[in-house]
C-alpha positions as CSV (number, residue, x, y, z in Angstrom):
1,X,-13.5,-81.5,22.3
2,X,-13.8,-78.0,23.7
3,X,-11.3,-75.4,25.0
4,X,-12.6,-73.6,28.1
5,X,-10.9,-70.5,29.6
6,X,-12.2,-68.5,32.5
7,X,-11.4,-64.9,33.1
8,X,-12.8,-63.7,36.4
9,X,-16.6,-63.8,36.0
10,X,-16.7,-64.7,32.3
11,X,-15.9,-67.8,30.4
12,X,-14.6,-68.3,26.8
13,X,-15.7,-71.5,25.1
14,X,-13.9,-72.5,21.9
15,X,-15.3,-75.7,20.3
16,X,-12.6,-77.8,18.6
17,X,-15.1,-80.1,16.8
18,X,-18.7,-81.4,17.1
19,X,-20.2,-80.7,20.6
20,X,-20.7,-83.6,23.0
21,X,-22.4,-84.2,26.3
22,X,-19.0,-84.3,27.8
23,X,-18.3,-80.8,26.6
24,X,-21.4,-79.5,28.4
25,X,-20.4,-81.3,31.5
26,X,-17.0,-79.7,31.3
27,X,-18.4,-76.2,30.8
28,X,-20.7,-76.7,33.8
29,X,-17.8,-77.9,35.9
30,X,-15.9,-74.7,35.1
31,X,-18.8,-72.2,35.5
32,X,-20.8,-73.7,38.3
33,X,-18.2,-72.8,41.0
34,X,-18.3,-69.2,39.8
35,X,-22.1,-69.2,39.9
36,X,-22.1,-70.8,43.3
37,X,-19.8,-68.1,44.6
38,X,-21.2,-65.0,42.9
39,X,-24.8,-66.1,42.1
40,X,-24.4,-65.5,38.3
41,X,-21.8,-65.7,35.5
42,X,-21.3,-62.2,33.9
43,X,-20.9,-63.6,30.4
44,X,-20.2,-66.6,28.3
45,X,-18.4,-66.1,25.0
46,X,-18.6,-68.9,22.4
47,X,-15.9,-68.4,19.7
48,X,-15.8,-70.7,16.7
49,X,-15.3,-69.9,13.0
50,X,-18.2,-72.2,12.0
51,X,-21.0,-73.9,14.0
52,X,-19.5,-77.3,14.8
53,X,-22.8,-79.2,15.3
54,X,-23.2,-82.2,17.6
55,X,-21.9,-85.8,17.4
56,X,-25.2,-87.4,18.2
57,X,-28.8,-86.8,19.4
58,X,-27.8,-87.3,23.0
59,X,-25.4,-84.4,22.7
60,X,-28.2,-82.1,21.4
61,X,-30.3,-83.1,24.5
62,X,-27.3,-82.4,26.8
63,X,-27.0,-78.9,25.1
64,X,-30.7,-78.1,25.8
65,X,-30.4,-79.4,29.3
66,X,-27.4,-77.2,29.9
67,X,-29.3,-74.2,28.6
68,X,-32.3,-75.0,30.8
69,X,-30.1,-75.3,33.9
70,X,-28.0,-72.2,33.3
71,X,-29.8,-69.6,31.2
72,X,-31.1,-67.7,34.2
73,X,-27.6,-67.7,35.8
74,X,-25.7,-66.2,32.8
75,X,-26.2,-62.4,32.2
76,X,-24.8,-62.2,28.6
77,X,-23.9,-64.6,25.8
78,X,-21.7,-63.5,23.0
79,X,-21.7,-65.7,19.9
80,X,-18.4,-65.0,18.0
81,X,-18.7,-66.8,14.7
82,X,-19.2,-66.5,11.0
83,X,-21.8,-69.3,11.0
84,X,-24.9,-67.8,9.2
85,X,-27.3,-69.5,11.7
86,X,-25.8,-67.5,14.5
87,X,-27.3,-64.3,13.1
88,X,-30.7,-65.8,13.9
89,X,-29.9,-67.0,17.5
90,X,-30.4,-63.7,19.3
91,X,-33.9,-63.3,17.9
92,X,-34.8,-67.0,18.4
93,X,-33.4,-67.5,21.9
94,X,-34.8,-64.2,23.2
95,X,-38.1,-66.1,23.7
96,X,-36.5,-68.9,25.7
97,X,-33.5,-67.6,27.7
98,X,-33.0,-64.8,30.2
99,X,-29.5,-64.0,29.1
100,X,-28.9,-61.2,26.7
101,X,-27.5,-62.8,23.5
102,X,-25.6,-61.0,20.8
103,X,-23.8,-62.2,17.6
104,X,-20.4,-60.9,16.5
105,X,-18.4,-61.8,13.4
106,X,-15.5,-64.1,14.1
107,X,-12.9,-61.4,13.4
108,X,-14.6,-59.1,15.9
109,X,-13.8,-61.0,19.0
110,X,-12.5,-57.7,20.7
111,X,-16.0,-56.2,20.2
112,X,-17.5,-59.1,22.0
113,X,-15.1,-58.7,24.9
114,X,-15.9,-55.0,25.0
115,X,-19.7,-55.7,25.0
116,X,-19.5,-58.0,28.0
117,X,-17.5,-55.6,30.1
């Protein structure tokens, strides 16, 4: 389950449990019309206290497929979480995605919003 909120040309993603392929389909359904209209999505903010993981292997594959299909179309990705692994994401994904990725502590959501503006 995932909560998705769009604000103009950015999207806030708030996982409510382990990620599923249906979550990635729902995110694509929300952001693809913006991308089709504007050509890009200004930013994607992922906000979760802890990294929720995935329900099963097929969900991991759906996640990577989503990244493959969208990373050139999203300008910035803000990871707002206290999950320790997120501290490594900007360095790791820099080699694989075009989007600029930055990590923020969960309580610093306002800083993430300021960064994407």
